[in-house]
N, C-alpha and C positions, 0 to 999 in steps of 0.2 A: 504493500499500499504505499501511498506517496508520503503519508507523514512517518514512515519508518524507513524512508530512504537517508544516505550517507550524504554527506557534502560532495563538493564537485569534484571532479577527478579529470586530469588530462590523460590523453591517450596518443604515442605517436603512432601515426594511421596512414597508411598505405592505400588502403581501400581492397587489398589482396584477404585472400581466407582468412588469415590469421587474424589481422586486427580490423576486421569486419566482424568476424565473431565477438571480438573482444568487446569491439565499439556495443553491440546490443547485448552482452551481460553486465556490461556495466551500465546501462541504461536500466539495468532491472534494478540496481541498486544503488544509485546514485542520482543525486537529484538533477547534476548537469554533466553532460560529458564532453571536454572539450578536446577537439579532431584536431591534433598539428601534424601537418605534413610538412616535410623540408626541403627544400630548393636549393640545391647545392652548384649547379653547372657542371661542365667536364663531363659529358658523357650521361646526363639525368635528363630523361626526356619523358612525355606524356603526363605532364604535372597537372592538367586538367582533368584526369580522370579521378582523383580522390574528392573533388570536390562534388562532381557528380555524382558519387557513389554517397556522399554525407547526404546529399538532397534524396536519394533513393531509401536511406535509413529513416530520415524524418518520416516519408510517405509511408513507410514500413509501420512503426511502432510511435509515430507523434515527434512532437516538436522538444525533441530532449538534449540537442545536438548541438556544438557551436562549432564551426571548421575555420580553420585559419592556413593560410599558407606561408609560412615563416621561410625567409630568406637565409640561409647560414654559408653562402658563398663567401662573404668577407672572412667568416670565421675559419672555414677551410681553408683560405687561402693564406691565413697567417699562422694556422696549426699544421696544417698539415703537409701542402706542399714545397713551403721552403727546402723542408729534409727530406722529402720524399727518395731519392734518388739516394742519399746517403742510409736512410732507413732500409731502404731494401738490401743494400750491401751489407749492413748490420747484422738484421732479422733473417736475410733471405726467404723472403717469403711476401708474395704480395697483399698480405693482411694488414700491411701498412697502411694500403690504402681504403680497404674496408673497416677495420676498425678504426682509421683514424677518423673516417666520414661518421663511423657511428659516435665517436666519441663527441665531435662537433653538434651533433644531434641530441645527444644527451644532456651536454652542457647547455647548450641553447634554450633545453627543454626546462632545465633547473632555472636559468634567468627568467623563463618566462613564468615560471609557477611562483615566484620570489614577487615578479612582479604583480601579479595577480592575484596573488593570496592564495594560491591552491596548494595543498600539501601533501597531495596525491597525485602519484602518473604511473602510468601502465605503460604496456607495448602489449606487443603479440606475439614473442619470441614463444616456440615452440618446441616440444620436446622431439617431434619427428623431424626439424631439422636444426637439431643440436648440433650437428658436426659442423656447423657454421662457425668462425671463430666468435663471433658476436652474440652467439644464441647458445654457447656451450654453460654448464651451470659455473665454471669456474669464473669465467667472465661476468655473468650475470651476477656474481657475489661482488664482484669489483662496482659495477654498475651500483647495485644496493648501498654500497660502502660511499658511493662518491654523492649519491643523492641524500645519504642519512647525513652527510659532513655539512650538510646546508639545509638541514632544516625538514626534508622532503622524503615521504615513502614511497618509493619503488617496489613495483610488484608484476606479476607476470600471470595473468587469471586466464588465459587457457592455455597453460604450459603442457598439462595435464592430458589434453584432449587429443585424440587421434585426429586426421585429416578426414576421415570419414564420419567422425562424430561432428567436427563442425560443417561438413556439407548437410547433415540431416536436421541439424539445428538451423541453420540458415534456411533451408528450405522449408520448415516451417512456421519462419518468419516472412516468406514469399520474397524473400532476397535471392538472385540469382549469380551465377559466377561466371557468366560470360564462355566463351568456348575454352572446352575443356581438350587439353592435349599431353595424356598420359596422365600423371598426376598433377599439371599443374593449370593454370586458367589463364586466360590469354585477354587482355585488352582490358584488365578491370584495375591496373595500377602502374604506376610511373615505371619506367626501364631505368635500370644502371647499367650502361654497357659493359664498365670496367669490372663491376661486382659480377654480372651475367657471366663474362669471359669466366672469370676466376674459378667461379664455382661450376662451370660445365662440367667438368668429369665428375661431381658430385652427382649434379641432376640426372646425368644420362648414365653414369657407370655405377654409381654409388661410391664411388673413389672417395674417400674423406681426405680433406687436409690434414696434413700433419703438422701441427704447431705445440711448442712446447708451452705449458703453462706459466713456466718462468717468464718467456721470453714475452709473451701476451702482458700479463702483469706489468713487467719494466715498461714495456711500450705504451701500454694504458696511461700508469702513472705519469709519463712523460706529457703525454700528451693533454691528460686531464689538467694536470696541474698549467699547462699554457694557455688553454682554454680557458681555465679561470681567471688566470691573469688578464686575458684579452677582455673578458667579459665585466671584470670586477666583481666576482662573485666573491664573499666574504664567507666564510666558513660559519656556519650556525649550527648550535648544540640542537636544536629544535624548537617548535613554535612555544 
């Protein structure tokens, strides 16, 4: 019931299967769901799709969503691009692009939450795709700790749900997922060319990228500290 709903929550939103399911789940328990899509540039296309997806969600369950397209290109250009060649040589992995981008998204989300007095933030991380460096449990722990330093709680509401469970749930809500090719859906979310090329062997052949948790943690700490400095985020022990 409406009177039992929790306060507002922000959601990193692409419009894909996972974040769409998360948005609808959160709308059942929170009074307002702020859908944040991040625009990075550099091979990031079809950024109009999440806005249309947000409209579809409003039609399905009512006006419970606020949508915003947030520009992180300036942050990405300061945090990731200047050292991307050196970082690749150091870590010997393309995760420096994908995880660097994800750090920028989460840092900008933390700044947005602080500005709008929202103390809860979520994303669509999924156990089915936990081979991706930014969704593995050890990385999610780093993200949780990062938000906690800024007085914000981060959680992953659909991590335990399988992709089939999510599809069945969306069907009950009357929300479609576009064209399905294999286990993927086409035309419902932005395309990141560098990310899709990097994870292509994983998607096509199930070959998981090999990353050491220690290297991921070191890189994450470096980029999170720089993003915090660029955005002027002060550490906050909590509300």
